[in-house]
C-alpha positions as CSV (number, residue, x, y, z in Angstrom):
1,M,0.0,0.1,0.0
2,E,1.3,3.5,-1.0
3,E,2.3,5.7,2.0
4,K,-0.1,8.4,2.7
5,V,0.9,12.1,2.4
6,A,-0.1,15.1,4.5
7,L,0.5,18.8,3.9
8,I,1.1,20.7,7.1
9,S,0.9,24.6,7.0
10,G,2.9,26.2,9.8
11,G,4.7,22.9,9.9
12,T,8.3,24.3,10.6
13,S,7.8,25.0,14.3
14,G,5.5,24.4,17.3
15,I,2.4,22.3,16.8
16,G,2.9,22.0,13.1
17,L,6.4,20.6,13.5
18,A,5.2,18.2,16.2
19,C,2.4,17.0,13.9
20,A,5.0,16.3,11.2
21,A,7.1,14.2,13.5
22,E,4.1,12.2,14.7
23,L,2.9,11.5,11.2
24,L,6.4,10.4,10.2
25,K,6.2,7.9,13.1
26,C,3.0,6.6,11.9
27,G,4.5,6.0,8.4
28,W,3.2,9.1,6.5
29,R,5.2,11.2,4.2
30,V,4.8,15.0,4.9
31,A,5.2,18.3,3.2
32,I,5.9,21.0,5.8
33,N,5.2,24.7,5.1
34,G,6.4,27.9,6.4
35,R,7.4,31.4,5.5
36,S,11.2,31.1,6.3
37,K,13.4,28.9,4.2
38,T,16.0,29.0,7.0
39,Q,13.4,27.8,9.5
40,G,12.2,25.2,7.0
41,E,15.7,23.7,6.6
42,K,16.1,23.7,10.4
43,A,12.8,21.8,10.7
44,L,13.8,19.2,8.1
45,H,17.1,18.7,10.1
46,I,15.1,18.2,13.4
47,L,12.9,15.6,11.5
48,S,16.1,13.8,10.3
49,V,14.4,11.9,7.5
50,L,15.2,11.2,3.9
51,P,14.0,13.7,1.3
52,S,11.6,11.0,0.0
53,R,9.8,11.2,3.3
54,A,9.7,14.9,4.1
55,V,9.9,18.1,2.0
56,Y,9.8,21.8,2.9
57,I,7.6,24.1,0.8
58,Q,8.0,27.8,1.3
59,G,4.8,30.0,1.2
60,D,2.6,32.3,3.1
61,V,-1.0,31.4,3.8
62,M,-1.9,35.1,3.7
63,H,-1.8,34.8,-0.1
64,D,-4.3,32.7,-1.9
65,E,-2.0,31.9,-4.9
66,E,0.6,30.6,-2.5
67,C,-1.9,28.1,-0.9
68,C,-2.7,26.9,-4.4
69,A,1.1,26.4,-5.0
70,M,1.6,24.5,-1.7
71,V,-0.9,22.0,-2.7
72,D,0.4,21.7,-6.2
73,K,4.0,21.3,-5.0
74,T,2.9,18.5,-2.5
75,I,1.3,16.7,-5.5
76,A,4.4,17.2,-7.6
77,C,6.7,15.8,-4.8
78,F,4.7,12.9,-3.7
79,G,2.0,12.3,-6.4
80,R,-1.0,12.3,-4.0
81,M,-2.5,13.9,-1.0
82,D,-4.4,12.1,1.9
83,G,-4.4,14.7,4.7
84,L,-4.1,18.4,5.4
85,I,-3.4,20.0,8.8
86,T,-3.8,23.8,8.8
87,S,-1.5,24.8,11.6
88,A,-0.4,28.2,10.3
89,G,-1.8,31.1,12.5
90,V,-1.1,34.1,14.4
91,Y,-2.0,35.2,17.9
92,E,-2.5,38.9,18.9
93,E,-3.9,40.4,22.1
94,Q,-5.5,43.8,21.7
95,L,-8.5,45.7,23.3
96,L,-11.2,46.1,20.6
97,E,-11.0,50.0,21.1
98,E,-7.4,49.9,20.3
99,T,-7.9,47.7,17.1
100,V,-7.7,49.2,13.7
101,P,-9.1,47.7,10.5
102,E,-5.6,46.6,9.4
103,D,-5.3,44.4,12.6
104,V,-8.6,42.7,11.9
105,L,-7.7,42.0,8.3
106,R,-4.2,40.6,9.2
107,L,-5.6,38.2,11.8
108,F,-8.5,37.1,9.6
109,T,-6.4,36.8,6.4
110,T,-3.9,34.4,8.1
111,N,-6.2,32.4,10.6
112,V,-9.4,32.2,8.5
113,F,-8.8,32.9,4.8
114,G,-5.5,30.9,4.7
115,T,-7.4,27.8,6.3
116,I,-10.2,28.2,3.8
117,S,-7.8,28.6,0.8
118,L,-5.9,25.6,1.7
119,C,-9.0,23.4,2.1
120,R,-10.3,24.6,-1.1
121,Y,-7.3,23.7,-3.1
122,A,-6.7,20.4,-1.2
123,L,-10.1,19.2,-1.4
124,P,-10.2,17.9,-5.0
125,H,-7.1,15.8,-4.3
126,L,-8.4,14.5,-0.9
127,K,-11.7,13.3,-2.5
128,K,-9.6,11.0,-4.8
129,N,-8.3,9.1,-1.7
130,K,-11.1,9.7,0.8
131,G,-8.6,11.8,2.9
132,S,-9.0,14.0,5.9
133,I,-8.5,17.6,7.1
134,V,-7.6,18.8,10.6
135,T,-7.9,22.5,11.2
136,L,-6.3,24.2,14.2
137,G,-8.8,26.2,16.3
138,S,-8.3,27.3,19.9
139,D,-10.0,27.3,23.2
140,A,-10.6,30.9,22.3
141,G,-12.9,29.7,19.4
142,L,-15.1,27.9,21.9
143,Q,-15.5,30.6,24.5
144,G,-14.3,34.2,24.6
145,N,-11.0,35.3,26.1
146,V,-10.5,38.9,27.5
147,G,-8.4,41.2,25.5
148,C,-8.4,39.3,22.2
149,A,-11.8,39.6,20.7
150,V,-10.7,39.6,17.1
151,Y,-8.5,36.6,17.6
152,C,-11.3,34.7,19.3
153,A,-13.6,35.7,16.3
154,T,-11.0,34.2,13.8
155,K,-10.8,30.9,15.8
156,G,-14.6,30.8,16.2
157,A,-14.9,31.2,12.4
158,V,-12.4,28.2,11.9
159,V,-14.6,26.1,14.1
160,A,-17.7,27.0,12.2
161,F,-16.0,26.6,8.9
162,T,-14.8,23.1,9.8
163,K,-18.2,21.9,10.9
164,S,-19.8,23.2,7.6
165,L,-17.1,21.8,5.4
166,A,-17.3,18.5,7.0
167,L,-21.0,18.2,5.9
168,E,-20.1,19.3,2.5
169,A,-17.3,16.8,2.2
170,A,-18.8,13.9,4.0
171,P,-20.6,12.5,0.7
172,H,-17.1,12.2,-0.8
173,G,-15.8,10.2,2.1
174,V,-13.6,13.1,3.3
175,R,-13.6,13.9,7.0
176,V,-13.0,17.4,8.5
177,N,-12.2,18.0,12.2
178,C,-10.8,20.7,14.4
179,V,-8.4,20.6,17.3
180,C,-8.8,23.4,19.9
181,P,-5.8,23.7,22.1
182,G,-5.3,25.9,25.1
183,D,-1.9,27.3,25.9
184,V,1.0,25.3,24.4
185,A,4.7,25.5,25.1
186,T,5.7,26.9,21.6
187,P,7.5,29.8,20.2
188,M,4.1,31.6,19.9
189,L,3.7,31.4,23.6
190,D,7.2,32.7,24.2
191,R,6.4,35.8,22.1
192,Q,3.2,36.2,24.1
193,L,5.0,36.2,27.4
194,Q,7.6,38.6,26.1
195,K,4.8,41.2,25.1
196,N,3.1,40.7,28.4
197,P,5.6,40.8,31.3
198,E,2.8,40.6,33.9
199,L,2.1,36.9,32.6
200,S,4.1,34.0,33.7
201,I,4.0,30.2,33.0
202,A,3.0,29.8,36.7
203,S,0.0,32.1,36.4
204,M,-1.1,30.3,33.2
205,K,-0.8,27.0,34.7
206,A,-3.1,28.1,37.6
207,L,-6.0,28.4,35.0
208,Y,-6.0,24.8,34.1
209,P,-7.6,21.9,36.1
210,L,-4.5,19.8,35.2
211,Y,-2.3,22.7,36.5
212,R,-0.1,22.8,33.5
213,I,0.0,23.9,29.9
214,A,0.3,21.5,26.9
215,E,3.4,20.3,25.0
216,P,3.2,20.5,21.2
217,E,3.4,16.7,21.0
218,E,0.2,16.4,23.0
219,I,-1.7,18.5,20.6
220,A,-0.1,16.6,17.6
221,K,-1.2,13.3,18.9
222,A,-4.8,14.5,18.8
223,A,-4.4,16.0,15.4
224,V,-2.8,12.8,14.0
225,F,-5.5,10.7,15.6
226,L,-8.2,12.7,13.9
227,L,-6.4,12.7,10.6
228,G,-6.0,8.9,10.6
229,E,-8.1,5.8,10.1
230,N,-8.5,5.4,13.8
231,A,-10.9,8.2,13.6
232,S,-12.8,6.9,10.6
233,F,-16.2,7.6,11.9
234,I,-15.4,11.0,13.5
235,T,-16.1,14.2,11.5
236,A,-17.4,17.7,12.2
237,V,-15.8,17.6,15.7
238,A,-14.3,20.6,17.5
239,L,-12.0,18.7,20.0
240,P,-10.8,20.7,23.0
241,V,-7.3,19.5,24.0
242,D,-6.9,22.0,26.8
243,G,-6.4,20.2,30.0
244,G,-9.9,20.9,31.0
245,L,-9.7,24.7,30.6
246,T,-13.0,25.2,28.7
247,S,-15.0,23.1,31.3
248,W,-14.8,25.8,33.9
């Protein structure tokens, strides 16, 4: 049986890179995407696999034509596509009264439009193999968080889009699910802490029933489960992987 192939946007660091590593363990081949060629080469070095198993595809999900190119290059490299994980995203905290239209457009273009564009271009290929899509939402897409209303709106949109696309794709045997993490120990969290000196890992941990934040590998395991055959009867799900945060 031919090895399955997945494209992972935002696959050069954080959750996306952890997803790539987990998929490789499960026998998949992967195309990882990111904006920085240097970071892409570093990610491939971390994955330490042959070029026949993993490739880096440079591109920015903010641009529709680059999303199309990512899918085309994945097909050109591997000849097929069985899975898509849309991990690329940005997080920004800002009070609504301090937000300008450019802020709204930037967040929606990356988090929502990028997800939509990748799914749109990948879907014809996924139909051929009855493949699967996993989008990256957030606890913020399930309930509001203070000081980041626009970000919450983008992740809420991803959740709603995922559920709707799942219904559209189901007659073709394509499943679509969303993973909704809480705080995760990634470079994105590091940047958040740098911008907010009053925050600390300890104060974040105190918000969680499990009294800790997630590791990227823990989110990746959930995403890879949903992407694969062990979740063959699961679609249109927004799965919280948040240590119980959204149960408060």
